[in-house]
KEKE-3310 file (N, C-alpha, C; in steps of 0.2 Angstrom, whole numbers, plus 5000, padded with zeros to 4 digits):
npx = (5168:5177:5170:5161:5169:5173:5161:5160:5172:5168:5156:5159:5162:5151:5145:5138:5133:5130:5128:5123:5128:5122:5124:5128:5120:5129:5140:5153:5168:5179:5196:5206:5219:5228:5242:5242:5248:5241:5223:5214:5202:5187:5176:5161:5156:5144:5143:5136:5125:5113:5117:5133:5138:5150:5148:5150:5157:5164:5172:5180:5187:5194:5202:5210:5218:5232:5232:5223:5214:5207:5195:5201:5216:5211:5216:5226:5235:5234:5223:5211:5216:5220:5207:5201:5207:5202:5188:5182:5175:5181:5187:5181:5167:5151:5138:5126:5128:5123:5110:5094:5084:5073:5077:5089:5085:5078:5088:5096:5087:5086:5098:5100:5089:5093:5107:5111:5117:5119:5119:5126:5138:5145:5147:5156:5159:5159:5144:5141:5148:5141:5128:5133:5136:5123:5119:5120:5108:5098:5095:5086:5092:5107:5122:5132:5147:5155:5168:5174:5172:5180:5193:5194:5196:5209:5217:5216:5222:5234:5237:5242:5234:5229:5226:5216:5216:5219:5214:5214:5212:5199:5192:5195:5186:5175:5178:5177:5163:5152:5148:5135:5127:5129:5122:5109:5105:5106:5096:5085:5084:5083:5070:5060:5062:5071:5063:5062:5075:5077:5067:5071:5085:5081:5076:5088:5096:5088:5090:5104:5105:5100:5111:5111:5120:5118:5105:5107:5113:5102:5093:5101:5105:5098:5088:5085:5096:5106:5119:5126:5120:5123:5137:5144:5156:5166:5163:5163:5167:5180:5188:5186:5193:5206:5209:5212:5225:5231:5225:5230:5244:5245:5238:5247:5258:5253:5241:5226:5213:5201:5191:5178:5165:5149:5143:5153:5155:5147:5142:5147:5159:5162:5171:5172:5170:5180:5191:5190:5192:5204:5210:5209:5200:5185:5175:5158:5156:5150:5140:5140:5151)
npy = (4860:4854:4844:4852:4858:4848:4845:4856:4855:4845:4851:4863:4862:4861:4867:4876:4877:4888:4889:4876:4862:4849:4834:4816:4805:4802:4800:4796:4797:4793:4799:4801:4800:4814:4812:4804:4790:4780:4779:4790:4794:4803:4808:4812:4818:4818:4829:4828:4815:4801:4788:4783:4773:4765:4762:4749:4752:4762:4758:4749:4758:4764:4754:4753:4764:4774:4784:4796:4811:4824:4838:4846:4842:4831:4823:4830:4834:4846:4852:4856:4866:4876:4878:4884:4897:4904:4904:4915:4931:4947:4963:4966:4962:4955:4943:4948:4961:4963:4960:4961:4961:4952:4943:4939:4932:4922:4915:4910:4903:4892:4887:4883:4872:4864:4863:4862:4872:4889:4903:4912:4909:4908:4921:4928:4921:4917:4919:4910:4899:4897:4893:4881:4873:4869:4860:4845:4843:4844:4832:4818:4807:4798:4806:4803:4802:4804:4808:4804:4790:4788:4791:4780:4770:4774:4773:4759:4754:4759:4772:4788:4804:4819:4837:4847:4861:4872:4872:4885:4891:4888:4895:4908:4912:4915:4927:4936:4935:4945:4947:4951:4947:4933:4932:4933:4921:4913:4919:4916:4902:4900:4907:4899:4887:4878:4871:4874:4871:4858:4851:4855:4850:4835:4834:4837:4825:4815:4818:4816:4803:4798:4801:4812:4825:4837:4841:4843:4856:4864:4863:4868:4880:4892:4905:4908:4904:4915:4919:4910:4909:4922:4923:4915:4914:4915:4904:4892:4893:4899:4891:4879:4882:4884:4871:4863:4863:4857:4844:4838:4838:4829:4818:4815:4810:4798:4786:4793:4795:4806:4815:4825:4838:4835:4845:4852:4846:4847:4859:4874:4879:4869:4855:4843:4848:4858:4850:4843:4853:4856:4846:4832:4816:4813:4803:4795:4783:4768:4757:4743:4742)
npz = (5242:5232:5227:5220:5211:5203:5196:5188:5180:5172:5167:5161:5147:5140:5128:5113:5096:5081:5066:5054:5045:5036:5041:5042:5054:5066:5079:5080:5070:5057:5053:5040:5028:5020:5022:5034:5042:5049:5054:5064:5076:5079:5092:5097:5112:5126:5139:5151:5156:5158:5154:5150:5143:5133:5116:5104:5092:5096:5107:5098:5091:5100:5104:5092:5093:5100:5110:5120:5116:5124:5126:5136:5146:5156:5166:5172:5187:5193:5189:5196:5205:5196:5191:5202:5202:5192:5193:5198:5199:5193:5198:5210:5209:5213:5215:5221:5218:5206:5204:5207:5223:5224:5213:5218:5230:5223:5217:5228:5235:5226:5226:5239:5240:5231:5230:5242:5249:5253:5241:5245:5250:5239:5232:5224:5213:5195:5186:5175:5180:5192:5186:5179:5189:5193:5182:5184:5190:5181:5175:5179:5186:5191:5188:5174:5164:5148:5147:5159:5157:5146:5150:5160:5151:5145:5156:5158:5147:5148:5142:5137:5141:5133:5131:5120:5122:5136:5153:5157:5145:5142:5153:5152:5141:5149:5153:5142:5139:5145:5163:5166:5156:5158:5170:5167:5162:5174:5182:5174:5176:5190:5191:5186:5193:5186:5177:5162:5159:5162:5154:5141:5141:5142:5129:5122:5126:5120:5107:5106:5108:5096:5089:5081:5076:5069:5072:5085:5086:5082:5093:5104:5101:5107:5112:5125:5132:5133:5136:5129:5115:5111:5110:5101:5093:5102:5110:5103:5088:5087:5095:5089:5076:5082:5087:5076:5070:5081:5082:5070:5073:5084:5078:5067:5074:5080:5080:5085:5098:5098:5108:5110:5114:5107:5101:5095:5082:5070:5058:5049:5053:5061:5068:5060:5047:5046:5047:5035:5026:5028:5021:5025:5025:5031:5038:5043:5056:5058:5069:5064:5056)
capx = (5170:5180:5164:5158:5174:5173:5155:5162:5176:5163:5150:5161:5163:5144:5143:5134:5135:5124:5127:5122:5129:5118:5129:5126:5119:5134:5145:5160:5170:5185:5200:5211:5222:5232:5248:5242:5250:5236:5218:5212:5195:5184:5170:5157:5153:5139:5147:5131:5121:5111:5121:5139:5141:5153:5145:5155:5161:5169:5177:5184:5191:5199:5207:5215:5223:5236:5232:5216:5215:5200:5196:5207:5219:5207:5221:5231:5234:5234:5217:5206:5219:5219:5200:5200:5211:5199:5181:5180:5173:5186:5185:5176:5160:5147:5131:5122:5129:5121:5104:5089:5083:5069:5080:5094:5082:5076:5093:5097:5082:5088:5104:5098:5085:5096:5115:5112:5121:5117:5123:5129:5145:5148:5145:5160:5159:5156:5138:5141:5149:5135:5123:5135:5135:5116:5118:5118:5101:5094:5092:5083:5095:5114:5125:5138:5151:5158:5175:5176:5173:5186:5199:5195:5200:5215:5220:5216:5226:5240:5238:5241:5228:5231:5221:5217:5216:5221:5208:5215:5209:5192:5190:5195:5180:5170:5180:5175:5156:5150:5145:5128:5124:5129:5118:5102:5103:5104:5089:5079:5084:5080:5063:5055:5065:5074:5059:5064:5082:5076:5063:5076:5090:5078:5077:5096:5098:5085:5094:5111:5105:5099:5118:5110:5123:5116:5099:5109:5114:5096:5090:5105:5106:5091:5088:5084:5102:5108:5126:5128:5118:5126:5144:5145:5163:5171:5162:5164:5170:5187:5191:5187:5198:5212:5210:5214:5233:5233:5223:5234:5250:5243:5236:5253:5263:5251:5234:5224:5206:5199:5184:5175:5158:5146:5141:5158:5156:5143:5142:5152:5165:5163:5177:5172:5171:5187:5196:5189:5194:5212:5213:5207:5194:5182:5168:5155:5158:5143:5141:5141:5157)
capy = (4863:4849:4841:4856:4859:4842:4846:4861:4853:4842:4855:4870:4861:4860:4873:4874:4881:4890:4886:4869:4859:4842:4828:4809:4804:4798:4803:4793:4798:4791:4803:4797:4804:4820:4810:4801:4783:4777:4782:4793:4794:4809:4805:4818:4817:4824:4830:4826:4810:4796:4782:4784:4766:4766:4758:4743:4755:4767:4753:4747:4764:4765:4748:4755:4771:4774:4789:4799:4818:4827:4846:4848:4836:4830:4819:4835:4834:4853:4855:4859:4872:4880:4880:4889:4903:4906:4904:4921:4937:4952:4969:4966:4961:4949:4941:4953:4968:4962:4957:4965:4958:4947:4938:4936:4928:4916:4911:4908:4897:4887:4883:4879:4868:4860:4861:4861:4878:4896:4905:4918:4906:4908:4927:4931:4915:4919:4917:4904:4893:4895:4890:4875:4869:4866:4855:4838:4843:4845:4826:4814:4801:4799:4809:4800:4807:4800:4809:4799:4783:4787:4792:4774:4766:4777:4770:4752:4753:4762:4777:4795:4809:4825:4841:4852:4867:4871:4874:4893:4893:4888:4899:4914:4912:4918:4934:4938:4936:4950:4944:4954:4942:4927:4931:4933:4914:4910:4921:4912:4895:4901:4909:4893:4881:4873:4868:4874:4868:4850:4850:4856:4844:4829:4834:4835:4818:4811:4819:4814:4796:4797:4803:4818:4830:4843:4843:4846:4863:4868:4864:4871:4887:4894:4912:4907:4904:4921:4920:4905:4911:4928:4922:4908:4914:4914:4898:4887:4894:4901:4886:4874:4883:4883:4864:4859:4861:4852:4838:4837:4837:4822:4812:4814:4807:4792:4785:4796:4795:4813:4816:4833:4838:4834:4851:4855:4843:4849:4866:4877:4880:4863:4851:4839:4853:4861:4845:4841:4859:4855:4840:4825:4812:4812:4799:4793:4777:4764:4751:4737:4742)
capz = (5236:5228:5223:5214:5206:5198:5192:5184:5175:5166:5164:5158:5141:5137:5124:5106:5089:5078:5059:5054:5039:5037:5041:5043:5060:5070:5084:5078:5064:5056:5050:5037:5022:5021:5025:5040:5041:5052:5054:5070:5077:5082:5095:5100:5118:5129:5146:5157:5153:5162:5152:5146:5140:5126:5110:5101:5087:5100:5109:5093:5089:5106:5103:5087:5094:5105:5115:5120:5117:5126:5125:5140:5150:5163:5170:5175:5194:5195:5186:5201:5208:5190:5190:5207:5201:5186:5193:5202:5196:5194:5200:5216:5207:5217:5212:5224:5216:5199:5202:5212:5229:5222:5209:5222:5234:5220:5216:5235:5236:5221:5228:5245:5239:5226:5231:5250:5252:5251:5236:5249:5250:5232:5230:5219:5207:5189:5185:5171:5184:5197:5182:5178:5196:5193:5177:5186:5192:5175:5173:5184:5186:5193:5182:5171:5159:5143:5148:5164:5154:5142:5156:5163:5145:5144:5162:5157:5141:5150:5137:5140:5140:5132:5128:5114:5125:5143:5157:5158:5139:5143:5159:5149:5138:5152:5154:5136:5140:5151:5168:5167:5151:5161:5176:5164:5162:5181:5184:5171:5179:5196:5191:5185:5197:5182:5173:5156:5158:5162:5148:5136:5142:5139:5121:5120:5127:5115:5100:5106:5108:5089:5086:5076:5078:5066:5076:5092:5085:5083:5100:5109:5099:5110:5114:5132:5134:5130:5136:5124:5108:5108:5109:5097:5091:5107:5113:5098:5082:5088:5098:5084:5072:5086:5088:5070:5070:5086:5080:5065:5076:5088:5072:5062:5078:5080:5079:5092:5099:5100:5112:5111:5115:5101:5098:5091:5077:5064:5056:5044:5057:5065:5067:5054:5040:5046:5045:5028:5023:5029:5017:5027:5023:5038:5037:5049:5057:5060:5074:5061:5053)
cpx = (5173:5175:5162:5163:5174:5167:5157:5167:5173:5158:5153:5162:5156:5142:5140:5137:5128:5123:5128:5124:5126:5124:5125:5125:5123:5139:5152:5162:5177:5189:5206:5213:5226:5239:5248:5243:5244:5230:5217:5205:5192:5177:5167:5154:5147:5141:5143:5126:5119:5115:5127:5142:5144:5151:5151:5160:5166:5174:5182:5190:5195:5205:5212:5218:5226:5236:5225:5218:5208:5200:5201:5209:5216:5211:5226:5230:5233:5227:5212:5209:5218:5211:5198:5202:5206:5191:5178:5179:5179:5183:5180:5168:5157:5141:5125:5121:5125:5113:5100:5087:5078:5072:5085:5091:5079:5082:5096:5094:5084:5093:5103:5095:5088:5103:5115:5116:5117:5121:5127:5137:5148:5147:5149:5162:5155:5149:5137:5143:5145:5130:5126:5135:5128:5115:5116:5111:5096:5092:5090:5085:5103:5118:5131:5141:5155:5166:5177:5177:5179:5194:5200:5198:5207:5219:5221:5221:5233:5242:5238:5235:5231:5225:5222:5218:5218:5214:5208:5211:5202:5189:5190:5190:5175:5171:5177:5167:5155:5146:5137:5124:5124:5124:5111:5100:5101:5098:5084:5079:5081:5073:5058:5058:5068:5069:5060:5070:5081:5072:5068:5082:5087:5078:5083:5098:5095:5089:5101:5110:5104:5106:5116:5113:5122:5110:5101:5111:5108:5093:5094:5106:5099:5092:5088:5091:5106:5115:5129:5126:5121:5133:5146:5153:5168:5170:5164:5169:5177:5191:5192:5193:5205:5214:5213:5221:5235:5231:5228:5241:5249:5242:5243:5258:5260:5244:5231:5216:5204:5192:5183:5168:5155:5144:5146:5159:5154:5144:5147:5158:5165:5169:5177:5173:5178:5192:5195:5192:5202:5214:5211:5201:5192:5175:5165:5157:5151:5145:5143:5147:5163)
cpy = (4859:4846:4846:4858:4853:4842:4851:4859:4849:4846:4861:4869:4861:4866:4871:4879:4883:4887:4879:4867:4852:4837:4821:4809:4799:4803:4801:4794:4797:4797:4800:4802:4810:4818:4806:4793:4779:4781:4784:4793:4800:4807:4812:4815:4821:4823:4828:4821:4805:4789:4784:4778:4768:4760:4754:4748:4759:4763:4751:4752:4766:4760:4749:4760:4770:4779:4792:4807:4820:4835:4849:4841:4835:4826:4824:4836:4842:4857:4859:4866:4878:4882:4885:4896:4907:4907:4911:4927:4942:4958:4970:4965:4955:4949:4946:4959:4969:4961:4961:4959:4952:4941:4935:4930:4920:4911:4908:4902:4891:4883:4880:4873:4862:4857:4861:4866:4884:4899:4911:4916:4906:4916:4930:4926:4918:4916:4911:4898:4891:4891:4882:4870:4864:4860:4848:4837:4844:4839:4822:4807:4803:4801:4804:4805:4802:4802:4805:4792:4783:4788:4785:4770:4768:4773:4763:4750:4757:4768:4784:4799:4816:4830:4845:4859:4866:4874:4882:4895:4894:4893:4906:4917:4916:4924:4938:4940:4940:4946:4946:4949:4935:4927:4931:4925:4911:4913:4917:4906:4896:4902:4903:4886:4876:4869:4868:4870:4860:4848:4850:4851:4837:4828:4833:4828:4813:4812:4816:4806:4793:4798:4808:4824:4837:4845:4846:4853:4868:4869:4868:4879:4891:4901:4913:4906:4909:4921:4914:4908:4917:4928:4916:4908:4912:4905:4892:4888:4895:4895:4880:4875:4882:4876:4860:4858:4856:4845:4835:4835:4830:4817:4810:4809:4799:4791:4787:4796:4802:4813:4823:4833:4839:4840:4855:4851:4846:4857:4868:4878:4874:4859:4846:4843:4855:4856:4843:4847:4859:4849:4833:4822:4810:4809:4796:4785:4773:4759:4744:4736:4739)
cpz = (5230:5224:5218:5209:5201:5194:5187:5179:5170:5163:5160:5150:5137:5133:5117:5101:5085:5070:5058:5046:5040:5036:5043:5051:5063:5074:5083:5071:5063:5052:5046:5031:5024:5024:5031:5039:5044:5053:5062:5070:5080:5084:5098:5107:5121:5136:5151:5154:5158:5160:5148:5144:5133:5122:5108:5097:5091:5103:5105:5091:5094:5106:5098:5087:5099:5110:5114:5121:5118:5124:5130:5144:5156:5168:5174:5183:5196:5192:5190:5204:5202:5189:5196:5206:5196:5187:5196:5198:5197:5196:5205:5214:5211:5213:5214:5221:5208:5198:5208:5218:5228:5218:5214:5227:5230:5218:5222:5235:5232:5223:5234:5244:5234:5227:5238:5253:5250:5246:5239:5250:5243:5228:5224:5213:5201:5188:5181:5176:5189:5192:5181:5184:5196:5188:5179:5188:5187:5173:5180:5184:5189:5187:5180:5166:5155:5144:5154:5162:5150:5146:5159:5158:5145:5151:5160:5152:5142:5144:5140:5137:5139:5130:5123:5116:5133:5147:5158:5151:5140:5148:5156:5144:5141:5155:5148:5137:5146:5157:5168:5162:5154:5166:5173:5164:5168:5183:5182:5174:5185:5196:5190:5188:5191:5177:5166:5154:5158:5156:5141:5136:5140:5132:5119:5120:5122:5108:5100:5105:5100:5085:5080:5078:5075:5070:5083:5092:5086:5090:5104:5107:5101:5114:5122:5136:5131:5130:5131:5117:5106:5107:5106:5095:5096:5110:5109:5092:5083:5091:5093:5079:5076:5087:5082:5069:5075:5085:5075:5069:5080:5083:5068:5067:5078:5081:5086:5091:5101:5103:5114:5112:5108:5097:5095:5084:5070:5063:5052:5047:5063:5063:5062:5048:5040:5045:5038:5023:5023:5025:5019:5025:5030:5036:5043:5050:5060:5064:5071:5057:5056)
residu = (MET:LYS:TYR:LEU:LEU:SER:LEU:LEU:VAL:ILE:ALA:ILE:THR:ALA:THR:THR:SER:LEU:SER:ALA:GLN:LYS:LEU:GLU:ASN:SER:THR:LEU:TRP:LYS:ILE:GLU:GLY:ASN:GLY:LEU:ASN:LYS:ALA:SER:TYR:LEU:PHE:GLY:THR:ILE:HIS:ILE:THR:CYS:ASP:ALA:THR:LEU:GLU:ASN:ASP:VAL:VAL:LYS:ALA:LEU:ASP:GLU:THR:LYS:GLN:ILE:VAL:LEU:GLU:ILE:ASP:MET:ASP:ASP:PRO:ASP:MET:GLN:VAL:LYS:MET:MET:LYS:GLY:MET:TYR:MET:LYS:ASP:GLY:LYS:THR:LEU:LYS:SER:MET:VAL:ASN:ASP:GLU:ASP:TYR:GLN:ALA:ILE:ASP:SER:LEU:PHE:ILE:ASN:ASN:MET:GLY:MET:SER:VAL:LYS:MET:LEU:GLU:ASN:VAL:LYS:PRO:PHE:PHE:LEU:THR:SER:MET:LEU:TYR:PRO:LYS:PHE:ILE:ASP:CYS:PRO:MET:GLU:SER:PHE:GLU:ALA:GLU:LEU:MET:LYS:VAL:ALA:LYS:GLU:GLN:ASN:GLU:GLU:ILE:PHE:GLY:LEU:GLU:SER:ILE:GLU:ASP:GLN:ILE:ASN:VAL:PHE:GLU:VAL:ILE:PRO:TYR:GLU:ASP:GLN:VAL:LYS:ASP:LEU:ILE:ARG:THR:ALA:LYS:ASP:ASN:MET:ALA:TYR:ASP:LYS:ALA:ASN:PHE:ALA:LYS:LEU:LEU:SER:ILE:TYR:LYS:ASP:GLU:ASN:ILE:THR:ALA:MET:LEU:ASP:ILE:LEU:ASN:ASP:ASP:ASN:TYR:SER:SER:VAL:ALA:GLU:TYR:GLN:ASP:GLU:LEU:LEU:ASP:ASN:ARG:ASN:ILE:ASN:TRP:ILE:PRO:LYS:ILE:LYS:GLU:HIS:ALA:GLU:LYS:GLN:ALA:THR:PHE:PHE:GLY:VAL:GLY:ALA:GLY:HIS:LEU:ALA:GLY:GLU:ASN:GLY:VAL:ILE:ASN:LEU:LEU:ARG:GLN:ALA:GLY:TYR:THR:VAL:THR:ALA:VAL:ARG:ASP:SER:GLU)
# end
C-alpha cells in the first residue's frame, strides 16, 4: 500500500487544460519585474516520464534560486497519512456498486495482471485514484519523476521545499467530480487493456520533449478522459488562480524555483498568462542562455 501511495502522490497532479494561448516552446520561464529584487523561475514538469534528467538551463536556474516550491510539499512527513484519509469514497460507495459485472471483471483482471492484486482489495478507493495507480504502466520503461529530481537538488543544496497547495486541496478536487464520471475512464482503460492510454501517453512524452506546452493542452483535452475534460475549472483554472498570490509571496521573499505540471503553464488561465496579468515579466529561457 505504501508503494501505491507513492505512485498516487506523483500521479495525482497529472491534470490538463482546455484553453490555449500560443506560447514559445519552453518548459522553463523567468519571472521578473513587479518589484522583485531577484528573478524567480517557473518550470513545467511532467510527473511520469522515462527520463527526468534536468537540462542545463534548469540546473542553472536551480543554482540561482534559494528555495523550491512544488504543487504540494512532497517533503511533508505526514503526506502519506493525509493521502490515506482522502483516497476513499464517502457514503459507503464501492466500485462494485457503480459498475456492472462485466466491467467489474475487466477492471479486476486489469489490476491482477498489472498491479499484482485484485481490485477487490481497493473496493472503496475513489475511481480516479485507481486509474492513477496504473499511470506508471502507461510507459514502457522504469518510471522517473521530475519532482523526485527536484527534491534531490533541494536536499543537496540544503534548501527548503514548499507547496502551492496542500495535499488535502488536491484530494478535495476529486470530491467535486462525481464518482460515476471518474469510473467511466477506469472502465475504458480496462476494456482495451490500456492500449489507448499507452498510445496517448507516448504522444504526450514526445510533445513534452519538444517543450511545446501549448500542444500539450490539445492532446490532453481529450473526451476519452471525461473526468478531466468536463471539469477543467476544478482541475486547473481555479487552482492556477489560487497559486498566483502564493507565487507572489514566495518570489518577493527570495529567488524561488517553482515546479508545476506543464499542463498548468499555457492557456488563458495558465500560470504564465496569469502572472503577466499580475504585472510580472515572464519570458522563455533557452538552454543556450
